[in-house]
C-alpha positions in Angstrom: -22.9 -1.4 4.8 -23.0 1.6 6.0 -20.8 1.1 9.6 -18.5 -1.2 6.6 -17.9 2.0 4.9 -17.2 3.8 8.2 -14.6 1.7 8.8 -13.2 1.2 5.7 -12.8 5.1 5.8 -11.0 5.7 8.7 -8.4 3.2 7.5 -8.3 5.2 4.0 -7.7 8.4 6.4 -4.8 6.6 7.9 -3.6 5.2 5.0 -3.2 8.7 3.6 -1.1 9.9 6.3 1.1 6.7 5.9 1.1 7.6 2.3 2.3 11.3 2.6 5.8 10.9 2.2 6.9 14.4 2.9 4.3 15.1 5.2 2.3 18.0 3.5 -1.0 17.2 4.2 -1.8 16.2 0.3 -0.9 13.2 -1.9 0.8 14.0 -5.3 2.5 12.4 -7.9 5.8 13.6 -6.6 4.9 11.1 -3.6 4.4 8.2 -5.7 7.7 9.3 -7.8 9.7 9.4 -4.5 8.0 5.7 -3.7 8.9 3.9 -6.7 12.2 5.9 -6.7 12.4 4.7 -2.9 12.2 0.8 -4.1 14.1 0.9 -7.1 17.4 2.4 -5.2 17.0 0.3 -1.7 16.6 -2.8 -4.3 19.1 -1.8 -6.3 16.8 -2.9 -9.2 18.1 -3.1 -12.8 16.5 -1.1 -15.5 13.6 -3.3 -16.4 12.4 -4.2 -12.6 12.8 -0.3 -12.1 10.1 0.4 -15.1 7.9 -2.4 -13.5 7.9 -0.8 -10.2 7.7 2.8 -11.3 4.2 1.5 -13.2 3.5 -0.8 -10.4 3.5 2.7 -8.3 1.7 5.2 -10.8 -1.3 2.4 -11.0 -1.9 2.3 -7.8 -1.4 6.5 -7.5 -3.9 6.7 -10.3 -6.6 4.7 -8.3 -6.1 6.7 -5.3 -5.1 10.1 -6.2 -7.9 9.7 -9.4 -7.9 12.4 -12.3 -6.0 14.5 -10.2 -2.5 13.0 -10.5 -3.3 13.6 -14.5 -2.8 16.4 -13.6 -0.4 16.6 -11.1 -2.4 18.2 -8.5 -2.1 17.2 -5.4 -4.8 16.0 -2.9 -6.3 16.4 0.5 -7.5 13.3 2.5 -11.6 14.0 2.0 -10.7 14.1 -2.2 -8.2 10.3 -0.8 -11.3 9.4 1.0 -14.1 9.9 -1.4 -11.8 8.4 -4.5 -12.0 5.2 -2.5 -15.4 5.8 -1.7 -16.4 6.3 -4.8 -14.4 3.2 -6.4 -15.2 1.1 -3.7 -19.6 2.4 -3.9 -20.0 1.5 -7.5 -18.3 -2.5 -7.3 -16.3 -3.3 -4.0 -14.8 -6.6 -5.3 -14.1 -4.9 -8.7 -12.3 -2.3 -6.3 -10.8 -5.5 -4.0 -9.9 -7.0 -7.5 -8.1 -3.8 -8.5 -6.6 -3.2 -5.1 -5.0 -7.1 -4.9 -3.7 -6.6 -8.0 -1.8 -3.8 -7.8 -0.7 -4.3 -4.6 0.3 -8.2 -6.4 2.2 -6.2 -8.4 4.5 -4.3 -5.9 5.2 -7.7 -3.6 6.5 -9.0 -7.1 8.6 -6.0 -7.7 9.5 -6.5 -3.8 10.5 -9.7 -4.2 13.8 -9.0 -5.0 15.3 -12.7 -5.0 11.9 -14.4 -6.8 11.1 -16.7 -4.2 7.9 -16.1 -3.9 8.3 -15.4 -0.1 8.9 -11.8 1.6 11.3 -11.4 3.9 11.8 -9.1 6.5 14.2 -6.4 4.4 12.2 -6.9 1.9 9.0 -5.7 3.4 10.8 -3.0 5.4 11.9 -1.8 2.1 8.8 -2.2 0.6 7.3 -0.3 3.1 9.4 2.0 3.7 9.0 3.6 -0.1 5.5 4.4 1.3 7.0 6.0 4.1 6.5 3.8 6.8 9.2 3.9 9.3 11.6 0.7 9.7 10.3 -0.3 13.3 6.8 0.1 12.0 7.4 -2.2 9.0 8.7 -5.2 11.3 6.0 -4.6 13.9 3.4 -4.9 10.3 5.8 -7.7 9.6 5.2 -9.5 13.2 2.0 -9.7 12.0 1.9 -11.8 8.9 2.4 -15.2 8.7 5.3 -17.1 8.8 6.7 -20.2 6.4 10.4 -21.3 5.9 12.8 -19.7 6.8 11.3 -17.1 8.6 9.6 -15.4 5.4 6.1 -15.0 4.3 4.6 -16.8 1.4 4.1 -13.2 -1.2 0.7 -14.7 -1.4 -0.2 -14.5 2.0 1.3 -10.8 2.6 -0.9 -9.5 -0.2 -3.7 -10.9 1.1 -2.9 -9.4 4.6 -2.2 -6.4 2.9 -5.5 -5.9 0.9 -7.8 -6.6 4.1 -6.1 -3.7 6.6 -7.0 -1.2 4.0 -10.2 -3.2 2.1 -11.6 -5.7 5.2 -14.4 -4.9 6.9 -12.9 -7.0 10.5 -13.2 -4.2 12.7 -11.0 -6.4 15.4 -8.3 -6.9 13.1 -8.5 -3.3 12.2 -7.9 -2.2 16.0 -4.9 -4.4 16.4 -3.6 -2.7 13.0 -4.5 0.8 14.0 -2.7 0.2 17.6 0.4 0.5 15.6 -0.1 3.5 14.7 -1.0 5.5 17.6 
């Protein structure tokens, strides 16, 4: 478990860097709101889906930022990793299920045509909302399994993304990590 936790903490440190949209070395409600607003604007979401997008971002933010989000305080990378470590140690299966459900909500918002397939454009916009540049998003997309019309089944995309941040396969992680070096 110690080696798995070390690997997960390494992943979470990189995830923090990716999520720090304004690159100020902290994560805050401002980062989450900015991400949700990007998704809403880029997908031109109607009011109903805009509310779902904002709620999904805030659910993920509440988990990752902990009590700091409620108080509108920023968290450092160490606090971010500590929040995830505590959640994971408390019940790793529950943590993965929760993250799966939150990421699923984000993909449901990203799937603007509701075909349960994620196009490269939909994926790039979703990743942009987290501050990930289009080039990196396209690299991520290329790692996902394809289906019809060169689209990715939403379930496969969700599973892959959850595994990137909560899986303990070190070899797969090295492949993903190279995209950020």
